[in-house]
N, C-alpha and C positions, 0 to 999 in steps of 0.2 A: 286545490289548488296544483298546477303542473310544476313539477322540480324544474327550477331556473336557477343553476349554479352562479350565472353571473352576479346577480342580485345578493343570493344568499352568501357568497364568499365576500363581497364589498361589505356586508353588512357586519360581518363577524369579523373581519379583519379592523373595521373601525372600533369593535367592540373592544377586542384586544389591546389595542393601541390606546383607547381610552382609559381603560382599566389597568393599564399596565400589567398584564396578565403575565407576562415573561421576565419582569424585573428581577434581577439576581438579588438573592438575600442570604448572605453567608450565615446561616445559623442551622443547627439540627445536624440532622444525617444529610451528606453532601452528595451530589452528583454532576461531575464535569463530563457533559457529552460534547464532543469536538468532531467536526469534519474539517478535512484539509482546505483551508481557503483559496479561494478561486484567484488566478491571475486575471489581471484586467485587459482581457482581449475584448473582442468586440461585444460578446452578449455570452449569455449560458449556453451550453448545448446539454443534449439527452443524458450525457453521462454526469454532468454536473445536478441535473434533476435527480438521478438516481442518488449520489452521494449524499445530497443534502435531505432528500425525503427518508433515507435510510437512518440519517442521524435524528431527524425530527420525530419519527416514531419512536425510537428508543427515549429520547428527552422527555416527550409526552407522555410515555407511559410511566416513566419515572416520576414525574410530576404527580400524576394519578395515585402513585405507589406512596406518595408523601415525602419525597426526597425534595431538598432545597436543590434547585437546579441552576447551574451555570451552564449556559448554551450560546456562545458568542459566533460573530463572524465579522469577517473584515476582508482585505484586498492584499494580494501579493503583488505589488506594482512597480519595481524597480526591473532593469533586466533589457535584453538587448530587443526582443519584439516591439517595444515601445520607440526604441531607438530605429530599428527598421522601419516603421511606420512615419516617424517624423521625417526621415530621408525620402520615402516613399510618396508621401501625402503632402509634405511641406507643412507639416505642424509640429508646433513644440511638443515635445513627450510628455510634458507635464498636461497639456491640456488635452492629449490623446487618452492619458491615463484618468484623469478625472472624469471625463465625459464617459469613459466605459464603465469606470466605478459607479456612477449615476444609473447607468441602464441597467447594470447586473443589479442593483440594489433595488430597484423597480420590479425586476423580473423574479426576484428572491421573493420579494413581500406579495407578487400574486400566487407564490406557491403556498402562503399561509404560512410560512415557517416560524416556529417557535423560539426567536431569536430576541435577546436583550441588546435591542439597537444602540443602546447607550455605552455599551462596551467595544463598539466598532472601532477598528483601526485600519490605517491604510499606509503601508510601508514606506513610501516616497515621501511622508510628510517630515520636516524637520524634527518634530516634537516626538517621532519615532525614531528614525536613523540617527539621532543625537545619541541613542542609547547601543547602537552597533558601536557609534565611535568609542564610547565609554567603555565597553567590554574589550573592545581592541586594546585600550590603554591598559586595563586591568591585565590582560593577556601577556602584554608587550612587560610588565613590570616582572611577571611571574618566568618570563623567557618561552612562554608558549605562542608567542606573536614574535618572528624574526624574518630576515630578510636574506635571500640567498638568489644565486644564479640558477635559472631554470631555462627549458628550451620552451618555445611557443611558436604557433602559427604564426608566419609573417608573409605579409603580400607587398612586395616591393614596390610596384607602381602605386599603390595605395598607401604606402608608408604606413600600416597600419599593424596591429594585431589582430587575429582573427579567432573567434571561440570555434570549438570544434563542430558547431552547427552552420557555421558560416564557410565551411569547407566542403565542397560538393565534388565527388570526384578529383579529389586533389586540387582542386582550382578556387579561387576567390568567387563568392557568391555575388560580388558585385562586379568585377571587371573580367573574371574568367581567366586571370593570370595563375601561373602554377604557384602554388602555396609553398614555401619552404620552412625549415625550421631554423629558429633563431635564437640565440642565448641572452637571457634578458635578468636584470635584477628584480625579481618578484617577491611579492610579501606571502608567509605561509603561517598556519595555525599547527603546532605541534601535537596534532592528534594521535600520532605514534606513541607518544606517550601515554596513552589510555587503551592501547592495543588489546593489552591483557583482560582490562577490565570491562572492555566492550565486547569481549568474547565470553564474558560471563553471562549466562541466559536466567540466572537466578531470579530475575526482577521481572522476565517475561515471559510468565507463566500462560498469560492470556494472548499471545501472539500465534499467529499461525507458524505451525512448523516448517514451512517453506521458506519464510521469511527471515526465521533463525538461521538457517542453512545458508542461505543467499549471504547474508551478513558476514558468517562466519567465513565463507568462500572468499567474500571481498577481502577480510582481514588477514586470510590466508597465513595461518599460523603454520611455520615448517621445522620441526627438530630433526638436526643433522649436524654435519661436520663441515667446518671452514679448513680446507685444506690449502697448504704452501707450495705453490709450483715455482720453484727457482728460473728466472730468466736471466742467463749470464749477459746477453749481448746489451741490456740494459742495465744490468747489475741490480737488478731489482727482485721481489718476490711477489709472486701474483697470487692473491687470496680467491680462492673459488669455492662456494657454497655448494653442498650436495646434501639430499635426503638419502642417497643411494650411494654409502660409503661401501657397501659390499661388493660395487661393479668398478671401484676405482682401478683394478688390473686390466681393465679392459679398456681404461680411456686412451684413445689413439690420436687425440688432437685437442686442443684447448681453443675456446671461442671467446672473445670478447664483444660485448655490445658496441656499435660506431660511436656511442657517447661515452664510454668506458674514459676515466680521467689520464690513463696511461696512453692513450690514442696519438695524442700530439707528440710524445717522446717517439714512440714507434714510428709515425709517420716520418718525424726527421733524420731518423738513422738507417732506416729500411732502403734496401735496394730498388723494391717494388713501390716507391713512392708516388710514380705517376698513376697506377693501378689504384693503390690506397686511395689516392685524392679523389680519383672517380667515382669510386665505391660510395666515398664519404657523400658526394655532392647527390648521387643517387638517392642515398639512403635517408637524405634530411628533406626530400619533399614528402610531402603531406599524401598517406596513403591509408587506405582501410587495413588494418591488421589480418583481419581475416582473407582479405582477397589478395594479400602480399605473397609474391615467389619467394622462395627462401633463397637467398644470394649472399654471397661471400667473396673474399679476397684472402689470400695468402700474404704474410706481411712478410715474409722472408727471413722470420725470427722462430727459433725454436724455444720450447720451454722444455724442463725436465721433470717427468713424473716422479715425484718424491718417493713412491714405495718401491720403484726398481730402477730408478735413475735414467730411464728411458727415454732418448729425445723424442720429442714430438711437436708438430707443426703448431703455430699459433696463427688463427685466423681471427680475422672479423666478418661479422655476419649479422644479418637484418633479423633474424629471429632470436636473439638473445636480447632481452631489456634491461636497460640500464638501471629500471626502477625495482627490480626484484633482485635479492641476494645480494650479491657484489660486484653484479653487472659481468660476471665471467663465469662459463661453466666449462667441465669437464666433459668432454663429447665421448659417448660410450655407445656407437653405433648399433652394437648387438642387442643393446636391452634398452633402448631409446627409440621410437620412432621417429622424432624430428630430426635427431643425431644421423638414424639411418638413412633418411632421406638425402640429407646433404652429403652424407659420406659417399653414397652412390653417385650424386651428383658431380662430385669432385675427386671419384677415385680412391678415397681416405680408407685406411685398414679398418675391417672389421672383426673384432676378435670376441668369440664365445668366452665368457667366463661363469656363467650361469645354465646349467641343463636342467630341464623339466623335473619336478619330484610330484608321485614317484617316478623312475625313468621310464620315458616314452619315445615314441618318435622324435628324432631331433630335427629342428626347423632346417638345419644345413650345416654342413662343415665352414671352416672359416673361409671367406670370400664367396661363398654359395649360399647364404641365406637369403631368404626370400622377403623376410620382414623381422622386424626385431621381437625379440622374447622378452616381456617386461613382467613375466610373473615371477613369484618365488620359485627356488630350486635348490639344487645343489651347486656349489661352488666348485669350478675347475679353473686352470690357469691362474690359480690364486696364491701361490707360493706357499708358505705354511697354513694356509687358512683353507687350501683345496680339500673337499670331502667334507667340507661343513655344509649344512643347510644354510641359504643364503639369510635367511632374518636373524639367526644366530650369528652368523658372521659379518654381518652389518653392526653389531655391538662390539664384538670382539675387536673388528678392524678399526672401530672409532677409537676404541679404547688403546688399542697399541699405538694410532697415530697421537693421542693425546700424550701418552707416556714418552714417546721419542721425540716430540715436539715438531713434527709435521704437520700437524692440525691440531684441531680443538674443537670440541663438542659446542654448539651454539645454536640459538633460536634465530629465524629469521622470520619478517611477515611481508606479506605481499601490500599490505597497506603502506601508503606512502603520505607524507603531512600534506595537508589540505592546502594547496594555492587558491588564496584569496582574491590575487590581484586581477583586475580586467581593466582592460587598456579602451575602456569606452567610457561615456557621458553618465549615462542614465543609470547610476547607483550611488552608493553611500561614499564619499568622500573618505580616502584611508588619513587619517589624523596625524600626520608625519609631516616633520621640516627637516630640510637637509640644509645645514650650515656649515661652511667651508671651515670655519673654526673648530665648531662644536662637534661637527658630525650629525648623525641621526637624533634627532630632538622629538620626542612626541610632545603634540598640542596639549597645554593645561587642560584640564578638566574644566576649570571656569570658563574658557573660551570656546567649550563646545556648545551648539553644534559648529562644524566647519560647514558653512551652507552650500550647498550646490548651486551655482551661478546659472541664472535664468538665461543672459544674454551671451551666447554662444553659438556657433555654426556648426551644426551638425551635416557632415557631408558624408560621411563614412570613410573619408580620405584624409591624407596629411596630418596622421597623427591623432593624439588625443584632443578632443574638442575642449578640453579643461586647460590646456597648454597655451593660455593667454595670461598677459601681465596681470590684469585685475584680480585674478586668482592665483596665480604661481607666486608673486612677488610679494613676500612678507619679511618681517622681523623676526630673528631668532629670539625665542622666549628667553635664552639664558644669557646671551650677550648683547642682544638688540641688533646685531649686525644683518647686513644684507643677506637675505635666505629665500629657499624656494618651496613651496608645497609639493608633497606628493601629488601627481596627477592620475594615478591608479585609482580605480573606485573598487569597492568590496564586491565580491560574487553575491548574487541574491542569496544563494543558500543560508548567507548570514542572518540576512533578514527572517527567513523561515525557522531559522534555529531555536527562537526563544519567543515567538510571537503569543504562543500560548501563555506564557508568564504574564505578558502584558495584558491580555484579557482578563484573566485572574486578578487582576489588580485594580480595576476600575479607572477613574481619572486621577492617575497620580503623576504629580509634576516635577518634584525635586530628584527623584530617584526612578529608574527603570520597572520599579515596581515595588507595592507594598510587602515586604516580606511575610509579615503577619498574616495578610490576606493571600498570597500566593501559597503559604504553607498548610493554609486551610483546604484550599480547592486542589492543590495538585496533589498526586500526579492527576493527570486525565485519566478518568476513569473508563470511557472508551474512546477510541480513535478510530476514525473511518476516512477511507482514501484509497486512490489505486495502487495496484501493484506494482507501478512504474516508479514509485517513490520509496520503494522497499529497500533500499540500499543507501544513496546518498542523503535524501532529507531525513530519515529516520536514524541513521547513523550519526549524521552531524548534529541532530537535536539531542541525542544520548551524549555525545562529547560536551557539547554546550552544558548541559545540568550538570555534568560530572565537575565541569570546570569551574561554575558557580557554585557547587557545592563545597569545592575545596578551598573557594574564595570567601565561604562563611554566609554567601547570601541566600541560598534555599539549603533546607534540611531533609530532602529526600535524594535518591540515586538514579531513578528513570523517569522519563517524563509521561510514558504511556503505560497505564497497566494493562489494557486490553486493545487490542488493535483487529479491524476488520478490513479485510482488503476487496472491496467490490469488484465486478468484472466491467467488462464494458459493455456500452450499449451498441450494438451491429445491426445493419441492416441488408436484405440480400446477401448474407453471408460474410460481409465486409464492413470493417470500421467507418462509421458515417463520416465523409468528407465531402465537401464542395465540389471536387474533380471527379468525384465517383457519381455524383448526383443522387445520393440517398440520405441526404440531412434532413431530419425531420424537426420542425422549428417549435421548440417548446411553447413558446408564446402564442401561436396558431393553433396548438393541440388544446391549450388552455382557453383560447377564446370560442372553439367549437365545444369543447366536451365540459370545461370546468376543469378546475386544478384538481379537485379531489378524484375524479376519473382518472386524470394524468398520473396522480401520486398511486392509486390503487394500482394500476395496468404494471407501472415500473416496479411495484413490489412482487406483483402477482405472477408476472411473466416468467421468474427463474429466481432460483436461490441466490441471495444476495453475492457470493462468491465467483458464482458462474457468469459468463457473459450472456446477454439478454438479447434476443432476437426480435426486433421491432416487429409489430403486427398490427394493422388496422382492423383485423378480425377480433384480437383481442381487447382491442380499445373499446370496440362495440359491446363486448360481452360485460366487461367492467361497467359501462355506462348502463346497460338492461339491468345488472344486478341492481344498483344504486337505485333506478327508477322502480324496482320490484319492492325493494323496502318501504321507499317513497309512498308508494301507491298504498300498501298494506297500512300505513300510519295514517294518511288521508282517508282511506274508507272506514277505518276502524273511528277516527276524530273529527267527523264532520265539523264539529264547533271544537276545535282542538283548543282554543283560548280559554275555555272553560273547564278543562280537566286539569285537577291536581293530583299529586301523587294521592292523597288520603281520599281522592273521590273518583275512584275507576269508571270507565264507561260501562252502558248498558252491554249487557253480554250479547254476543252474536250466536253464540253457539248452544249446545245441549244444558252445560251446565250454568244455571241460572243463578244460582246461590252464590254468594261470597266465598271466594277459595283462601284456603289458609296462607300464611307466611311461606315463603319458599324453604325457609330453615325452621319450618313447625314440625312436629312429630311426625303422626299420621298423616296421610295424604287419601285421597280418595282413589280408586282405582282408574279412572278418566283421566286424572291428572298426572299419574306417575310418569307417563311415556314424556308428557311435556317436561317434568322437573328432570327426567333422566337426559333429555336432550340438552335442555338448557345450561345443566351444571357440568355434563360432557364436552359442551362448547366452552364453555368458561376454562376449563382443565386444559382443553387441548390448544386454544390458543395462548392461554399463559405459557405453557409448556413450550409451544413452537416459536412464538414471536418472543417472548420474555425470556427463557431461558436459553434458546438456539437458535435465535435471530432467522428462523426459517419461517420469512413473512409469507412465502407463498402457500405454503400448506395452512399456515393459520388464516387466511383469507379463504380458501379451499373450505374450510371448516364454517366460516361464518356464512358463507354462501349455500353450503348444506344446511345450516340452520336456519336461513330464510326460505329455503326451500320447504322444510319442515312445516314453519309457520303460514305459508301460503298454501300448502295443502291442506293442511288441518283447519285452515280458515273455509277454504272450498267445500271442505266435508263436514264442517261445523263440528269438528272434533275437537275445539278450544273454546273456552270462555273468553268473552271479552277481557277480563281481568288479567287472564295469563298472557292472552296476546298483547296485552299494553305492557305487562311485565316482560315478556318474550322480547319486544321491541326496544324497552329501556336497555336490558340487557345486551343488545345488537348495538346501540347508540354508545353505551360505556366500552364494549369491545372493539368498535370499528374508530372508535374517535383517534387514537394515534395515527391512523391510516387516512381516514377522512376526517379531518378537523370540523369544517365548516358544515358539513352535510350533518355530521354528529350531533355538533350543537345545535343545530336547527331542529332535528329529531327530538333531540331532549327536552328543548323548549316547549315543542308541541305536547310531549308527553307529561313532562313535569310541571310544566307551567311556568318555570323561570329558568334562566341560566345560572352557572355554566356547566356543560357536563365534565370540564377540565378541574371543577372545585369537588367532584365526587371521588370516591374512592375506586381504585381498579378493582373488580368483583373478585370475591374467591367462591371457591365450589365447596359443596358439602358431598363427602365423598359417600353419603348414605344414599344420595339420589343417584349414584353412578351404575349401582347394581341393576342389571336387567332381569325382571320377573318373566319376561317372554322372549323365545326366541322365532325367529321364521326357518323353519326348516323346508328343505327341497325335496321334492318325493321324485325319485326316478324309477322308472321301469326298464329293465334292460339296458342302463344307462342314458335314457333319454328324459327330460323333464316332462313330468306328468302332472303336476301339482304343486302347491305350497301349503305348509300346516303351521300355524301358531301354537306354541307349547309352552307351557309354564316351566321355569327353570327347574332343573332337579327330578324331571321325570323319568322314570326308569325306561331301561332299552326295551324291555318286553312292552310296557306301554305304548312306547313311541312307535315300534313295530306296528302293534295293534292298531293305533291310531291312524297310521299312513295305509294301513290296507283296508281301513275303514272309510277312507276318503271315497265320495261318490265316484267322481272319475276315475279313479285308480281301482276301485272294485269293478268297475264294469269292464275292465281290461283285465283284470284277474279271473273274469268269471269262466268257469270251465277249465282253468289252466291250473297245471302244476307249479308252485312255488318251489324252486330248487334251493334258493337261499336269499336270505334279506343281509344286506352290508349296510352297518350304520356307521356314520362318521360323525361323533358327538357334535351335537351343536350345530352341523352344518347341513347333512342329508342323511336319506333313506333312500339306497337303490335295492329295488325287488328284482330278483333274476327269477324270470319263468321259461319254459320251454318255448 
C-alpha cells in the first residue's frame, strides 16, 4: 500500500467522531489544555496552524498519560473587522461572522485536532453575550463598573467615534478627514482596584519571564512623592508626582498635560489665551506618540517651587500624559532627557543638582550641558541636603517634605481603568437605561440578554447604528417612565476575558457556568497563544477571575497556570501577508501533503517560542520521513491485517528465535543496540516534547530512530519481532505529532485501534547504558580509522588496539611514535614524525 494521507485522515477523523474520542469527562486527574481561540476572519492562516497543533500535541500526550482531558475550541466573533466587512461587502456582520466560523471549523477538523466540539462557543451568540451583561451588572453593583468623561477619537464628517486602529496617520480610515479628541461619557471597569494583586506573580510560575515583565511594566508601579506647588494666580495648589525627590531643587519649570483639569481655568485667566487655545487645538489631533514632536506653550502663569519658594514658569506640553501620575510634572532638565530636550527648545534654565559619584568629569556647567545626567551621584545646589549621595537624599528629602507638609509619600500606577465603551454596532450591548427621573438604571437580570437588533443600517457614519427608536426607546425598570437604552457596546476583550470558564462548564443554561465543574477544571493547565496578547488579553483575564473570585463565583486566583507564547510563521524573512505575496494557504498544503506532514513540519522547523521560517524543502523532508516509516511497516507486514501483538511476523534478520520482552532481564548481545536505541528514543522524546515542549528536537530524535531501524533492516541486523516492536514504539511516540498516520500504523502493527487508547511509553534505565563506544583513530590529527570498544576498557588497551588497526599499523610502519593522546570515549590521536 502506498501512503495516501487523504484517505487515511478522513478514515480516522470519522473514527474519532463516531467513537466520541475527545468527549470531556470530569473525573480523575485533570488536564485543561487551551489555545487562544480564533477571531472569525475569512479563514485560518499558518500562525493558527502552529498554535493549534502545539496545543493538540500537548493534549494528545496528556490523554495517553492517563489524564482526563478538557480541550475545547470556539470563536471570538464580535468586533471591528466584522463591522468593516459589513460596510465594504454590504453584508450583515452576523452573516459574515457565522459564514467564517463555518469555514474555520471545517479547516480545524482537517487538521485532526482533538477538540470536544460539544463545548464549542461563539461569542456573538445571545446565549453567550447575555453573561457579559450579567458580569457587567455584578461589577456595577460592586462599584467596579462606572461611567465618566474620557477622551476618544472623533471624526466630525462621519459623526462617529473611531477605534485607535481606525485612525491612520491622524486621519479617519473611511473619509481621510483629520481625527480629533472629543470628551465623551464612557463606561469603565475599575481594574486599578486590583493593580497590586495583578503585580503579584506568585501564581504565574509557569509563565515566561518576559510576559511577567511586560505586564509589570504596563501596570507601572511607581513609589514616590506628591509635591504641592502653589499657583498664586489661580489661588490653587498644583499636585505633582515624582519618583525623583532628590532632584526637586533642580526644578526650573512645571508642565501640565493639555488634558489636565486646571487647563480651562488657566486658559480663562491667562494673557496668552490665543496661544494656549491654538496649542490645545493642535494637541487634540490624533497622532502617534512615538512620532510626536515635543511641543508646548507658556501659560503666562507661574508656580512656586515649595522647597525654595522660587517662581518658575508653568507650561502646557504634549509630552506629559494626563493618565500618568497627576497629569503634571516638575521639570528638571539637567537630570531628565525629555525635560532637557524641551528646555533647550524653549530656552529654559538648566540647573545641575547631582554630580557623578565617584567624582568624575562633569557633563558641563550650568547652561552648557550637552545631555541630561540621569544616574545617581552627589547632591549639589540642594540646600541642607548638598553633599549627600542622591539615593540617600531621595529618602531624606521625601521625609522632610512630608514633615513640613509640602509633599507626601505616595504610590502611583501607570495602569488606567479599562474603558469598555465602543461606539459601534457589533458588540455586546451595555445593559444600562437612562431615565430622566431615576438617572442611571441597570437592566434587571431577568430581562437579560439585551438583544443586539438585526435590523440596523451600518455605514460607518452618522453615529451609532444602535441609535434607533426600536432599540433605544424603553421603559424605566423603576418608575416605568419613558427612558433610553445605552447605545455603546462592550470592548471585545470582555468576551475573551472569561470564555475559558464557559468551556469548562458544558451546556449550562441558567448561569454563566457551573461552579462545581469550573472549579474542577480550572485553572487552565496549559495556555498557548501569541506574544501579542501578552498584556491586554492576559491582564483582563486575570482581572476577571479575581473579580469573580471576590463575588464568590470561583475558588481560584489565576486563570492560567502555565503559558506558552509561540512565535510567528514567516516567509522570505517577513510576516505572511497578502500584500507581500508570501502567504502559504494551509488548506492547499493539507491537500498536497496531508495534515500530518503539515503538522510535523510546523513543529519540526523551530522551537515553539521562536519565529518559524516557512520552507518548501522542509515540508518535503517531513513528507519523506513519514514515507520511510510507512514503507518500513509495509515491507515488514505484507499481510498486516493478520498480525496481532501476540503473533509477531516472521523475522527478516539474523536473530530468528523469539526475542524476550523489552523489560526482560538479560538480552542477547545482538539485541542490546536495539533496546538501547529504543529506550533512549523514549527518554529523549519524553524529556523534549513532554517536559520542555522542544518538539523540534523530539521529532529529530524520532527521525534518528527511523534511520536506525532502516539501516538495521537493510543490514539484516534486526529481527522481525524487534522491527515490529520498534515501529510500535514509533507509532506511540509519533501519535501526538501525526495522529492519523500513527493510528493507521498502530492498526497495521497491533491489529486493532486505537493508538490513543495506549499508555505513553516509559523507558527502562537499564537499557540506556552503552556497552560499546565508537572511537575515532587519528594519525597526526587526521582521521585514519574507527574502532568499536567495550565500555570501561583501559587507556593502555585502547592505545594498543588503536595502533593494531590494520590501516593505522600500515601508516606507523617504520615510524617513531612521539606520543599518543587519548580523549576518553571519543578519539585516539597518534603523533609520529
